[in-house]
mmCIF file as Biopython writes it, N, C-alpha, C and O atoms, coordinates in Angstrom:
data_model
#
loop_
_atom_site.group_PDB
_atom_site.id
_atom_site.type_symbol
_atom_site.label_atom_id
_atom_site.label_alt_id
_atom_site.label_comp_id
_atom_site.label_asym_id
_atom_site.label_entity_id
_atom_site.label_seq_id
_atom_site.pdbx_PDB_ins_code
_atom_site.Cartn_x
_atom_site.Cartn_y
_atom_site.Cartn_z
_atom_site.occupancy
_atom_site.B_iso_or_equiv
_atom_site.auth_seq_id
_atom_site.auth_asym_id
_atom_site.pdbx_PDB_model_num
ATOM 1   N N  . MET A ? 1  ? 10.716 -10.204 -22.989 1.0 0.0 1  A 1 
ATOM 2   C CA . MET A ? 1  ? 11.558 -9.020  -22.780 1.0 0.0 1  A 1 
ATOM 3   C C  . MET A ? 1  ? 12.017 -7.779  -23.992 1.0 0.0 1  A 1 
ATOM 4   O O  . MET A ? 1  ? 12.269 -6.582  -23.849 1.0 0.0 1  A 1 
ATOM 5   N N  . LYS A ? 2  ? 12.000 -8.364  -24.799 1.0 0.0 2  A 1 
ATOM 6   C CA . LYS A ? 2  ? 12.433 -7.165  -26.103 1.0 0.0 2  A 1 
ATOM 7   C C  . LYS A ? 2  ? 10.747 -6.522  -26.640 1.0 0.0 2  A 1 
ATOM 8   O O  . LYS A ? 2  ? 10.689 -5.502  -27.326 1.0 0.0 2  A 1 
ATOM 9   N N  . ASN A ? 3  ? 9.423  -7.308  -26.196 1.0 0.0 3  A 1 
ATOM 10  C CA . ASN A ? 3  ? 8.337  -6.470  -25.797 1.0 0.0 3  A 1 
ATOM 11  C C  . ASN A ? 3  ? 8.386  -5.394  -25.584 1.0 0.0 3  A 1 
ATOM 12  O O  . ASN A ? 3  ? 8.221  -4.358  -26.228 1.0 0.0 3  A 1 
ATOM 13  N N  . ILE A ? 4  ? 8.775  -5.810  -24.030 1.0 0.0 4  A 1 
ATOM 14  C CA . ILE A ? 4  ? 8.578  -4.816  -22.745 1.0 0.0 4  A 1 
ATOM 15  C C  . ILE A ? 4  ? 9.408  -3.920  -23.171 1.0 0.0 4  A 1 
ATOM 16  O O  . ILE A ? 4  ? 8.949  -2.971  -22.534 1.0 0.0 4  A 1 
ATOM 17  N N  . SER A ? 5  ? 10.574 -3.331  -23.954 1.0 0.0 5  A 1 
ATOM 18  C CA . SER A ? 5  ? 11.220 -2.735  -23.990 1.0 0.0 5  A 1 
ATOM 19  C C  . SER A ? 5  ? 10.824 -1.458  -25.374 1.0 0.0 5  A 1 
ATOM 20  O O  . SER A ? 5  ? 10.890 -0.231  -25.297 1.0 0.0 5  A 1 
ATOM 21  N N  . ILE A ? 6  ? 10.424 -2.316  -26.543 1.0 0.0 6  A 1 
ATOM 22  C CA . ILE A ? 6  ? 9.644  -1.717  -27.294 1.0 0.0 6  A 1 
ATOM 23  C C  . ILE A ? 6  ? 8.883  -0.857  -26.740 1.0 0.0 6  A 1 
ATOM 24  O O  . ILE A ? 6  ? 9.005  0.365   -26.827 1.0 0.0 6  A 1 
ATOM 25  N N  . PHE A ? 7  ? 7.705  -1.711  -25.884 1.0 0.0 7  A 1 
ATOM 26  C CA . PHE A ? 7  ? 6.278  -0.840  -25.582 1.0 0.0 7  A 1 
ATOM 27  C C  . PHE A ? 7  ? 7.024  0.234   -24.398 1.0 0.0 7  A 1 
ATOM 28  O O  . PHE A ? 7  ? 6.544  1.353   -24.216 1.0 0.0 7  A 1 
ATOM 29  N N  . LEU A ? 8  ? 8.378  -0.298  -23.543 1.0 0.0 8  A 1 
ATOM 30  C CA . LEU A ? 8  ? 8.436  1.342   -22.833 1.0 0.0 8  A 1 
ATOM 31  C C  . LEU A ? 8  ? 8.993  2.202   -23.839 1.0 0.0 8  A 1 
ATOM 32  O O  . LEU A ? 8  ? 8.699  3.374   -23.604 1.0 0.0 8  A 1 
ATOM 33  N N  . ILE A ? 9  ? 9.584  2.076   -24.718 1.0 0.0 9  A 1 
ATOM 34  C CA . ILE A ? 9  ? 9.971  2.915   -26.062 1.0 0.0 9  A 1 
ATOM 35  C C  . ILE A ? 9  ? 9.194  3.890   -26.283 1.0 0.0 9  A 1 
ATOM 36  O O  . ILE A ? 9  ? 9.300  5.116   -26.251 1.0 0.0 9  A 1 
ATOM 37  N N  . PHE A ? 10 ? 7.928  2.724   -26.650 1.0 0.0 10 A 1 
ATOM 38  C CA . PHE A ? 10 ? 6.717  3.704   -27.134 1.0 0.0 10 A 1 
ATOM 39  C C  . PHE A ? 10 ? 6.235  4.733   -26.318 1.0 0.0 10 A 1 
ATOM 40  O O  . PHE A ? 10 ? 6.080  5.876   -26.748 1.0 0.0 10 A 1 
ATOM 41  N N  . ILE A ? 11 ? 5.976  4.384   -25.111 1.0 0.0 11 A 1 
ATOM 42  C CA . ILE A ? 11 ? 5.443  4.988   -24.084 1.0 0.0 11 A 1 
ATOM 43  C C  . ILE A ? 11 ? 6.232  6.361   -23.681 1.0 0.0 11 A 1 
ATOM 44  O O  . ILE A ? 11 ? 5.753  7.487   -23.543 1.0 0.0 11 A 1 
ATOM 45  N N  . SER A ? 12 ? 7.537  5.948   -23.539 1.0 0.0 12 A 1 
ATOM 46  C CA . SER A ? 12 ? 8.126  7.519   -23.555 1.0 0.0 12 A 1 
ATOM 47  C C  . SER A ? 12 ? 8.268  8.557   -24.432 1.0 0.0 12 A 1 
ATOM 48  O O  . SER A ? 12 ? 8.228  9.778   -24.283 1.0 0.0 12 A 1 
ATOM 49  N N  . LYS A ? 13 ? 8.461  7.770   -25.472 1.0 0.0 13 A 1 
ATOM 50  C CA . LYS A ? 13 ? 8.250  8.502   -26.716 1.0 0.0 13 A 1 
ATOM 51  C C  . LYS A ? 13 ? 6.764  9.748   -26.498 1.0 0.0 13 A 1 
ATOM 52  O O  . LYS A ? 13 ? 6.739  10.966  -26.324 1.0 0.0 13 A 1 
ATOM 53  N N  . LEU A ? 14 ? 5.707  8.722   -26.613 1.0 0.0 14 A 1 
ATOM 54  C CA . LEU A ? 14 ? 4.620  9.428   -26.388 1.0 0.0 14 A 1 
ATOM 55  C C  . LEU A ? 14 ? 4.472  10.591  -25.451 1.0 0.0 14 A 1 
ATOM 56  O O  . LEU A ? 14 ? 4.354  11.808  -25.596 1.0 0.0 14 A 1 
ATOM 57  N N  . PHE A ? 15 ? 4.501  10.104  -24.855 1.0 0.0 15 A 1 
ATOM 58  C CA . PHE A ? 15 ? 5.074  11.620  -23.191 1.0 0.0 15 A 1 
ATOM 59  C C  . PHE A ? 15 ? 5.950  12.457  -23.672 1.0 0.0 15 A 1 
ATOM 60  O O  . PHE A ? 15 ? 5.768  13.664  -23.509 1.0 0.0 15 A 1 
ATOM 61  N N  . TYR A ? 16 ? 6.832  12.079  -24.212 1.0 0.0 16 A 1 
ATOM 62  C CA . TYR A ? 16 ? 7.692  12.958  -24.729 1.0 0.0 16 A 1 
ATOM 63  C C  . TYR A ? 16 ? 7.372  14.274  -25.341 1.0 0.0 16 A 1 
ATOM 64  O O  . TYR A ? 16 ? 7.752  15.360  -24.903 1.0 0.0 16 A 1 
ATOM 65  N N  . ILE A ? 17 ? 6.553  14.055  -26.516 1.0 0.0 17 A 1 
ATOM 66  C CA . ILE A ? 17 ? 5.488  14.358  -27.331 1.0 0.0 17 A 1 
ATOM 67  C C  . ILE A ? 17 ? 4.156  15.363  -26.780 1.0 0.0 17 A 1 
ATOM 68  O O  . ILE A ? 17 ? 3.663  16.400  -27.224 1.0 0.0 17 A 1 
ATOM 69  N N  . THR A ? 18 ? 3.945  14.752  -25.943 1.0 0.0 18 A 1 
ATOM 70  C CA . THR A ? 18 ? 2.633  15.501  -25.339 1.0 0.0 18 A 1 
ATOM 71  C C  . THR A ? 18 ? 2.753  16.165  -23.831 1.0 0.0 18 A 1 
ATOM 72  O O  . THR A ? 18 ? 1.742  16.669  -23.341 1.0 0.0 18 A 1 
ATOM 73  N N  . CYS A ? 19 ? 3.834  16.162  -23.196 1.0 0.0 19 A 1 
ATOM 74  C CA . CYS A ? 19 ? 4.186  16.300  -21.841 1.0 0.0 19 A 1 
ATOM 75  C C  . CYS A ? 19 ? 5.180  18.097  -21.910 1.0 0.0 19 A 1 
ATOM 76  O O  . CYS A ? 19 ? 5.662  18.666  -22.890 1.0 0.0 19 A 1 
ATOM 77  N N  . ASN A ? 20 ? 5.153  18.528  -20.411 1.0 0.0 20 A 1 
ATOM 78  C CA . ASN A ? 20 ? 5.924  19.851  -20.930 1.0 0.0 20 A 1 
ATOM 79  C C  . ASN A ? 20 ? 7.756  18.868  -19.658 1.0 0.0 20 A 1 
ATOM 80  O O  . ASN A ? 20 ? 7.828  17.711  -19.243 1.0 0.0 20 A 1 
ATOM 81  N N  . SER A ? 21 ? 8.680  19.905  -19.516 1.0 0.0 21 A 1 
ATOM 82  C CA . SER A ? 21 ? 9.498  19.090  -19.849 1.0 0.0 21 A 1 
ATOM 83  C C  . SER A ? 21 ? 9.559  18.234  -18.093 1.0 0.0 21 A 1 
ATOM 84  O O  . SER A ? 21 ? 9.814  17.085  -17.734 1.0 0.0 21 A 1 
ATOM 85  N N  . LYS A ? 22 ? 9.171  19.534  -17.349 1.0 0.0 22 A 1 
ATOM 86  C CA . LYS A ? 22 ? 8.886  18.910  -15.632 1.0 0.0 22 A 1 
ATOM 87  C C  . LYS A ? 22 ? 8.304  17.350  -15.932 1.0 0.0 22 A 1 
ATOM 88  O O  . LYS A ? 22 ? 8.946  16.341  -15.638 1.0 0.0 22 A 1 
ATOM 89  N N  . VAL A ? 23 ? 7.063  17.337  -16.526 1.0 0.0 23 A 1 
ATOM 90  C CA . VAL A ? 23 ? 6.341  16.401  -16.685 1.0 0.0 23 A 1 
ATOM 91  C C  . VAL A ? 23 ? 6.606  15.040  -16.836 1.0 0.0 23 A 1 
ATOM 92  O O  . VAL A ? 23 ? 6.388  14.055  -16.130 1.0 0.0 23 A 1 
ATOM 93  N N  . ARG A ? 24 ? 7.299  15.278  -18.282 1.0 0.0 24 A 1 
ATOM 94  C CA . ARG A ? 24 ? 8.555  14.679  -18.929 1.0 0.0 24 A 1 
ATOM 95  C C  . ARG A ? 24 ? 9.340  14.027  -18.236 1.0 0.0 24 A 1 
ATOM 96  O O  . ARG A ? 24 ? 9.203  12.811  -18.097 1.0 0.0 24 A 1 
ATOM 97  N N  . SER A ? 25 ? 9.965  14.470  -17.872 1.0 0.0 25 A 1 
ATOM 98  C CA . SER A ? 25 ? 11.567 14.213  -17.008 1.0 0.0 25 A 1 
ATOM 99  C C  . SER A ? 25 ? 10.705 12.859  -15.372 1.0 0.0 25 A 1 
ATOM 100 O O  . SER A ? 25 ? 10.981 11.690  -15.103 1.0 0.0 25 A 1 
ATOM 101 N N  . LEU A ? 26 ? 9.897  13.644  -14.856 1.0 0.0 26 A 1 
ATOM 102 C CA . LEU A ? 26 ? 8.901  12.872  -13.842 1.0 0.0 26 A 1 
ATOM 103 C C  . LEU A ? 26 ? 8.570  11.613  -14.225 1.0 0.0 26 A 1 
ATOM 104 O O  . LEU A ? 26 ? 8.481  10.732  -13.369 1.0 0.0 26 A 1 
ATOM 105 N N  . VAL A ? 27 ? 8.359  11.368  -15.462 1.0 0.0 27 A 1 
ATOM 106 C CA . VAL A ? 27 ? 7.212  9.934   -16.542 1.0 0.0 27 A 1 
ATOM 107 C C  . VAL A ? 27 ? 8.513  8.859   -16.517 1.0 0.0 27 A 1 
ATOM 108 O O  . VAL A ? 27 ? 8.736  7.785   -15.959 1.0 0.0 27 A 1 
ATOM 109 N N  . LEU A ? 28 ? 9.365  9.897   -17.588 1.0 0.0 28 A 1 
ATOM 110 C CA . LEU A ? 28 ? 10.400 9.388   -17.928 1.0 0.0 28 A 1 
ATOM 111 C C  . LEU A ? 28 ? 11.010 8.217   -16.661 1.0 0.0 28 A 1 
ATOM 112 O O  . LEU A ? 28 ? 10.829 7.000   -16.634 1.0 0.0 28 A 1 
ATOM 113 N N  . LYS A ? 29 ? 11.741 9.047   -15.719 1.0 0.0 29 A 1 
ATOM 114 C CA . LYS A ? 29 ? 12.260 8.360   -14.643 1.0 0.0 29 A 1 
ATOM 115 C C  . LYS A ? 29 ? 11.658 7.285   -14.154 1.0 0.0 29 A 1 
ATOM 116 O O  . LYS A ? 29 ? 12.200 6.187   -14.029 1.0 0.0 29 A 1 
ATOM 117 N N  . ARG A ? 30 ? 10.513 7.557   -13.859 1.0 0.0 30 A 1 
ATOM 118 C CA . ARG A ? 30 ? 8.855  6.265   -13.486 1.0 0.0 30 A 1 
ATOM 119 C C  . ARG A ? 30 ? 9.310  5.079   -14.909 1.0 0.0 30 A 1 
ATOM 120 O O  . ARG A ? 30 ? 9.609  3.937   -14.560 1.0 0.0 30 A 1 
ATOM 121 N N  . VAL A ? 31 ? 9.330  5.324   -16.041 1.0 0.0 31 A 1 
ATOM 122 C CA . VAL A ? 31 ? 9.689  4.466   -16.922 1.0 0.0 31 A 1 
ATOM 123 C C  . VAL A ? 31 ? 10.439 3.552   -16.653 1.0 0.0 31 A 1 
ATOM 124 O O  . VAL A ? 31 ? 10.266 2.341   -16.792 1.0 0.0 31 A 1 
ATOM 125 N N  . ASP A ? 32 ? 11.787 4.430   -16.034 1.0 0.0 32 A 1 
ATOM 126 C CA . ASP A ? 32 ? 12.916 3.586   -16.326 1.0 0.0 32 A 1 
ATOM 127 C C  . ASP A ? 32 ? 13.300 2.648   -15.270 1.0 0.0 32 A 1 
ATOM 128 O O  . ASP A ? 32 ? 14.034 1.661   -15.235 1.0 0.0 32 A 1 
ATOM 129 N N  . SER A ? 33 ? 12.324 3.478   -14.130 1.0 0.0 33 A 1 
ATOM 130 C CA . SER A ? 33 ? 12.232 2.352   -12.541 1.0 0.0 33 A 1 
ATOM 131 C C  . SER A ? 33 ? 11.808 1.488   -13.018 1.0 0.0 33 A 1 
ATOM 132 O O  . SER A ? 33 ? 12.620 0.622   -13.345 1.0 0.0 33 A 1 
ATOM 133 N N  . ILE A ? 34 ? 10.478 1.261   -13.290 1.0 0.0 34 A 1 
ATOM 134 C CA . ILE A ? 34 ? 9.678  0.342   -14.590 1.0 0.0 34 A 1 
ATOM 135 C C  . ILE A ? 34 ? 10.299 -0.754  -14.985 1.0 0.0 34 A 1 
ATOM 136 O O  . ILE A ? 34 ? 10.318 -1.896  -14.527 1.0 0.0 34 A 1 
ATOM 137 N N  . TYR A ? 35 ? 10.838 -0.223  -15.958 1.0 0.0 35 A 1 
ATOM 138 C CA . TYR A ? 35 ? 11.749 -1.110  -16.463 1.0 0.0 35 A 1 
ATOM 139 C C  . TYR A ? 35 ? 12.826 -2.151  -15.750 1.0 0.0 35 A 1 
ATOM 140 O O  . TYR A ? 35 ? 12.963 -3.372  -15.821 1.0 0.0 35 A 1 
ATOM 141 N N  . TYR A ? 36 ? 13.521 -1.112  -15.035 1.0 0.0 36 A 1 
ATOM 142 C CA . TYR A ? 36 ? 14.796 -1.621  -14.132 1.0 0.0 36 A 1 
ATOM 143 C C  . TYR A ? 36 ? 14.301 -2.859  -13.422 1.0 0.0 36 A 1 
ATOM 144 O O  . TYR A ? 36 ? 14.813 -3.975  -13.345 1.0 0.0 36 A 1 
ATOM 145 N N  . LEU A ? 37 ? 12.970 -2.295  -12.830 1.0 0.0 37 A 1 
ATOM 146 C CA . LEU A ? 37 ? 12.293 -3.580  -11.706 1.0 0.0 37 A 1 
ATOM 147 C C  . LEU A ? 37 ? 11.944 -5.209  -12.763 1.0 0.0 37 A 1 
ATOM 148 O O  . LEU A ? 37 ? 12.503 -6.235  -12.375 1.0 0.0 37 A 1 
ATOM 149 N N  . ILE A ? 38 ? 11.206 -5.265  -13.781 1.0 0.0 38 A 1 
ATOM 150 C CA . ILE A ? 38 ? 11.116 -6.026  -14.148 1.0 0.0 38 A 1 
ATOM 151 C C  . ILE A ? 38 ? 11.764 -6.990  -14.833 1.0 0.0 38 A 1 
ATOM 152 O O  . ILE A ? 38 ? 11.380 -8.142  -15.033 1.0 0.0 38 A 1 
ATOM 153 N N  . LYS A ? 39 ? 12.951 -6.374  -15.253 1.0 0.0 39 A 1 
ATOM 154 C CA . LYS A ? 39 ? 14.456 -7.220  -15.428 1.0 0.0 39 A 1 
ATOM 155 C C  . LYS A ? 39 ? 15.193 -7.587  -14.436 1.0 0.0 39 A 1 
ATOM 156 O O  . LYS A ? 39 ? 16.258 -8.093  -14.791 1.0 0.0 39 A 1 
ATOM 157 N N  . MET A ? 40 ? 15.003 -7.513  -13.212 1.0 0.0 40 A 1 
ATOM 158 C CA . MET A ? 40 ? 15.530 -7.685  -12.264 1.0 0.0 40 A 1 
ATOM 159 C C  . MET A ? 40 ? 14.948 -8.483  -12.015 1.0 0.0 40 A 1 
ATOM 160 O O  . MET A ? 40 ? 15.634 -9.373  -11.512 1.0 0.0 40 A 1 
ATOM 161 N N  . ILE A ? 41 ? 13.527 -8.811  -12.112 1.0 0.0 41 A 1 
ATOM 162 C CA . ILE A ? 41 ? 12.428 -9.611  -11.217 1.0 0.0 41 A 1 
ATOM 163 C C  . ILE A ? 41 ? 12.802 -10.502 -12.196 1.0 0.0 41 A 1 
ATOM 164 O O  . ILE A ? 41 ? 13.119 -11.452 -11.479 1.0 0.0 41 A 1 
ATOM 165 N N  . ILE A ? 42 ? 13.071 -11.029 -13.807 1.0 0.0 42 A 1 
ATOM 166 C CA . ILE A ? 42 ? 13.243 -12.172 -14.718 1.0 0.0 42 A 1 
ATOM 167 C C  . ILE A ? 42 ? 14.316 -12.503 -14.052 1.0 0.0 42 A 1 
ATOM 168 O O  . ILE A ? 42 ? 14.519 -13.596 -13.524 1.0 0.0 42 A 1 
ATOM 169 N N  . GLY A ? 43 ? 15.371 -11.126 -14.062 1.0 0.0 43 A 1 
ATOM 170 C CA . GLY A ? 43 ? 17.031 -11.922 -13.985 1.0 0.0 43 A 1 
ATOM 171 C C  . GLY A ? 43 ? 17.206 -13.093 -12.811 1.0 0.0 43 A 1 
ATOM 172 O O  . GLY A ? 43 ? 17.902 -14.099 -12.676 1.0 0.0 43 A 1 
ATOM 173 N N  . ALA A ? 44 ? 16.245 -12.437 -12.084 1.0 0.0 44 A 1 
ATOM 174 C CA . ALA A ? 44 ? 16.181 -13.493 -10.561 1.0 0.0 44 A 1 
ATOM 175 C C  . ALA A ? 44 ? 15.807 -14.689 -10.737 1.0 0.0 44 A 1 
ATOM 176 O O  . ALA A ? 44 ? 16.460 -15.631 -10.288 1.0 0.0 44 A 1 
ATOM 177 N N  . VAL A ? 45 ? 14.504 -14.871 -11.536 1.0 0.0 45 A 1 
ATOM 178 C CA . VAL A ? 45 ? 13.526 -15.988 -12.060 1.0 0.0 45 A 1 
ATOM 179 C C  . VAL A ? 45 ? 15.059 -16.889 -12.425 1.0 0.0 45 A 1 
ATOM 180 O O  . VAL A ? 45 ? 15.796 -17.611 -11.754 1.0 0.0 45 A 1 
ATOM 181 N N  . ALA A ? 46 ? 15.058 -16.342 -14.020 1.0 0.0 46 A 1 
ATOM 182 C CA . ALA A ? 46 ? 16.065 -17.581 -14.528 1.0 0.0 46 A 1 
ATOM 183 C C  . ALA A ? 46 ? 17.239 -17.895 -13.766 1.0 0.0 46 A 1 
ATOM 184 O O  . ALA A ? 46 ? 17.744 -18.979 -14.058 1.0 0.0 46 A 1 
ATOM 185 N N  . GLN A ? 47 ? 18.005 -17.000 -12.550 1.0 0.0 47 A 1 
ATOM 186 C CA . GLN A ? 47 ? 19.253 -17.672 -12.536 1.0 0.0 47 A 1 
ATOM 187 C C  . GLN A ? 47 ? 18.772 -18.544 -10.919 1.0 0.0 47 A 1 
ATOM 188 O O  . GLN A ? 47 ? 19.699 -19.145 -10.376 1.0 0.0 47 A 1 
ATOM 189 N N  . LEU A ? 48 ? 17.490 -18.587 -10.268 1.0 0.0 48 A 1 
ATOM 190 C CA . LEU A ? 48 ? 17.084 -19.731 -9.652  1.0 0.0 48 A 1 
ATOM 191 C C  . LEU A ? 48 ? 16.752 -20.825 -10.585 1.0 0.0 48 A 1 
ATOM 192 O O  . LEU A ? 48 ? 17.246 -21.897 -10.234 1.0 0.0 48 A 1 
ATOM 193 N N  . GLY A ? 49 ? 16.093 -20.864 -11.616 1.0 0.0 49 A 1 
ATOM 194 C CA . GLY A ? 49 ? 16.011 -21.860 -12.894 1.0 0.0 49 A 1 
ATOM 195 C C  . GLY A ? 49 ? 17.267 -22.583 -13.197 1.0 0.0 49 A 1 
ATOM 196 O O  . GLY A ? 49 ? 17.390 -23.805 -13.111 1.0 0.0 49 A 1 
ATOM 197 N N  . GLU A ? 50 ? 18.511 -21.467 -13.680 1.0 0.0 50 A 1 
ATOM 198 C CA . GLU A ? 50 ? 19.313 -22.008 -13.679 1.0 0.0 50 A 1 
ATOM 199 C C  . GLU A ? 50 ? 20.003 -23.150 -12.302 1.0 0.0 50 A 1 
ATOM 200 O O  . GLU A ? 50 ? 20.455 -24.293 -12.370 1.0 0.0 50 A 1 
ATOM 201 N N  . ARG A ? 51 ? 19.834 -22.307 -11.259 1.0 0.0 51 A 1 
ATOM 202 C CA . ARG A ? 51 ? 21.035 -22.934 -10.029 1.0 0.0 51 A 1 
ATOM 203 C C  . ARG A ? 51 ? 19.984 -24.628 -9.681  1.0 0.0 51 A 1 
ATOM 204 O O  . ARG A ? 51 ? 20.271 -25.554 -8.922  1.0 0.0 51 A 1 
ATOM 205 N N  . SER A ? 52 ? 19.101 -24.500 -10.342 1.0 0.0 52 A 1 
ATOM 206 C CA . SER A ? 52 ? 18.118 -25.847 -9.875  1.0 0.0 52 A 1 
ATOM 207 C C  . SER A ? 52 ? 18.874 -26.932 -11.046 1.0 0.0 52 A 1 
ATOM 208 O O  . SER A ? 52 ? 19.172 -28.113 -10.863 1.0 0.0 52 A 1 
ATOM 209 N N  . VAL A ? 53 ? 19.006 -26.352 -11.913 1.0 0.0 53 A 1 
ATOM 210 C CA . VAL A ? 53 ? 19.070 -27.104 -12.854 1.0 0.0 53 A 1 
ATOM 211 C C  . VAL A ? 53 ? 20.842 -27.935 -12.931 1.0 0.0 53 A 1 
ATOM 212 O O  . VAL A ? 53 ? 21.290 -29.060 -13.153 1.0 0.0 53 A 1 
ATOM 213 N N  . ARG A ? 54 ? 21.302 -26.761 -12.645 1.0 0.0 54 A 1 
ATOM 214 C CA . ARG A ? 54 ? 22.374 -27.431 -12.132 1.0 0.0 54 A 1 
ATOM 215 C C  . ARG A ? 54 ? 22.788 -28.116 -11.271 1.0 0.0 54 A 1 
ATOM 216 O O  . ARG A ? 54 ? 23.443 -29.125 -11.533 1.0 0.0 54 A 1 
ATOM 217 N N  . ASN A ? 55 ? 22.422 -27.615 -9.635  1.0 0.0 55 A 1 
ATOM 218 C CA . ASN A ? 55 ? 22.258 -28.829 -8.486  1.0 0.0 55 A 1 
ATOM 219 C C  . ASN A ? 55 ? 21.592 -30.149 -9.074  1.0 0.0 55 A 1 
ATOM 220 O O  . ASN A ? 55 ? 21.968 -31.231 -8.622  1.0 0.0 55 A 1 
ATOM 221 N N  . ALA A ? 56 ? 20.920 -30.117 -9.755  1.0 0.0 56 A 1 
ATOM 222 C CA . ALA A ? 56 ? 20.337 -31.764 -9.966  1.0 0.0 56 A 1 
ATOM 223 C C  . ALA A ? 56 ? 21.432 -32.383 -10.943 1.0 0.0 56 A 1 
ATOM 224 O O  . ALA A ? 56 ? 21.531 -33.599 -10.777 1.0 0.0 56 A 1 
ATOM 225 N N  . GLU A ? 57 ? 22.232 -31.897 -11.862 1.0 0.0 57 A 1 
ATOM 226 C CA . GLU A ? 57 ? 23.135 -32.553 -12.651 1.0 0.0 57 A 1 
ATOM 227 C C  . GLU A ? 57 ? 24.005 -32.981 -11.324 1.0 0.0 57 A 1 
ATOM 228 O O  . GLU A ? 57 ? 23.801 -34.156 -11.017 1.0 0.0 57 A 1 
ATOM 229 N N  . VAL A ? 58 ? 24.725 -32.444 -10.660 1.0 0.0 58 A 1 
ATOM 230 C CA . VAL A ? 58 ? 25.957 -32.376 -9.876  1.0 0.0 58 A 1 
ATOM 231 C C  . VAL A ? 58 ? 25.509 -33.345 -8.746  1.0 0.0 58 A 1 
ATOM 232 O O  . VAL A ? 58 ? 26.419 -34.135 -8.493  1.0 0.0 58 A 1 
ATOM 233 N N  . VAL A ? 59 ? 24.786 -33.473 -8.248  1.0 0.0 59 A 1 
ATOM 234 C CA . VAL A ? 59 ? 24.361 -34.106 -6.918  1.0 0.0 59 A 1 
ATOM 235 C C  . VAL A ? 59 ? 24.494 -35.591 -7.016  1.0 0.0 59 A 1 
ATOM 236 O O  . VAL A ? 59 ? 23.976 -36.131 -7.994  1.0 0.0 59 A 1 
ATOM 237 N N  . GLY A ? 60 ? 25.224 -36.447 -5.982  1.0 0.0 60 A 1 
ATOM 238 C CA . GLY A ? 60 ? 25.532 -37.523 -6.165  1.0 0.0 60 A 1 
ATOM 239 C C  . GLY A ? 60 ? 26.861 -37.734 -7.151  1.0 0.0 60 A 1 
ATOM 240 O O  . GLY A ? 60 ? 27.235 -38.790 -6.641  1.0 0.0 60 A 1 
ATOM 241 N N  . SER A ? 61 ? 27.604 -37.540 -7.949  1.0 0.0 61 A 1 
ATOM 242 C CA . SER A ? 61 ? 28.219 -37.357 -9.146  1.0 0.0 61 A 1 
ATOM 243 C C  . SER A ? 61 ? 29.859 -37.154 -8.726  1.0 0.0 61 A 1 
ATOM 244 O O  . SER A ? 61 ? 30.392 -36.119 -8.327  1.0 0.0 61 A 1 
ATOM 245 N N  . ILE A ? 62 ? 30.563 -38.673 -8.981  1.0 0.0 62 A 1 
ATOM 246 C CA . ILE A ? 62 ? 32.121 -38.780 -8.590  1.0 0.0 62 A 1 
ATOM 247 C C  . ILE A ? 62 ? 32.636 -38.709 -10.000 1.0 0.0 62 A 1 
ATOM 248 O O  . ILE A ? 62 ? 32.144 -39.352 -10.929 1.0 0.0 62 A 1 
ATOM 249 N N  . PRO A ? 63 ? 33.695 -37.857 -10.107 1.0 0.0 63 A 1 
ATOM 250 C CA . PRO A ? 63 ? 34.118 -38.407 -11.356 1.0 0.0 63 A 1 
ATOM 251 C C  . PRO A ? 63 ? 34.926 -39.534 -11.426 1.0 0.0 63 A 1 
ATOM 252 O O  . PRO A ? 63 ? 35.698 -39.726 -10.487 1.0 0.0 63 A 1 
ATOM 253 N N  . ILE A ? 64 ? 34.898 -40.413 -12.465 1.0 0.0 64 A 1 
ATOM 254 C CA . ILE A ? 64 ? 36.127 -41.635 -12.543 1.0 0.0 64 A 1 
ATOM 255 C C  . ILE A ? 64 ? 37.245 -41.361 -12.667 1.0 0.0 64 A 1 
ATOM 256 O O  . ILE A ? 64 ? 38.008 -42.327 -12.668 1.0 0.0 64 A 1 
ATOM 257 N N  . GLY A ? 65 ? 37.695 -40.360 -12.782 1.0 0.0 65 A 1 
ATOM 258 C CA . GLY A ? 65 ? 39.167 -40.461 -12.943 1.0 0.0 65 A 1 
ATOM 259 C C  . GLY A ? 65 ? 40.214 -40.003 -12.012 1.0 0.0 65 A 1 
ATOM 260 O O  . GLY A ? 65 ? 41.441 -40.100 -12.029 1.0 0.0 65 A 1 
ATOM 261 N N  . SER A ? 66 ? 38.881 -39.170 -10.722 1.0 0.0 66 A 1 
ATOM 262 C CA . SER A ? 66 ? 39.189 -38.979 -10.064 1.0 0.0 66 A 1 
ATOM 263 C C  . SER A ? 66 ? 39.455 -40.063 -8.640  1.0 0.0 66 A 1 
ATOM 264 O O  . SER A ? 66 ? 39.422 -39.641 -7.484  1.0 0.0 66 A 1 
ATOM 265 N N  . THR A ? 67 ? 39.702 -41.424 -8.991  1.0 0.0 67 A 1 
ATOM 266 C CA . THR A ? 67 ? 39.772 -42.542 -7.889  1.0 0.0 67 A 1 
ATOM 267 C C  . THR A ? 67 ? 41.329 -42.929 -8.303  1.0 0.0 67 A 1 
ATOM 268 O O  . THR A ? 67 ? 41.923 -43.823 -7.701  1.0 0.0 67 A 1 
#
C-alpha cells in the first residue's frame, strides 16, 4: 500500500511540473479517485478475511463459565 502511495505522489508531482493548471487539476482529481478506489478495494478484502477468521473461531463454542 505504501508503494502505491509513493507512486501516486510521484505521478501527481510529475504532472504538476509538466501540465498547465486546468489539465493539472483534472489529472490530480483522477489520481485521487483511483487512489481512493484502490484503498476501498483493499479495505473490503481485508474485512472479508478478518470476518471469515473471526467466524471460524466462534462457531460451536460455549463458554464454561456460562453454565
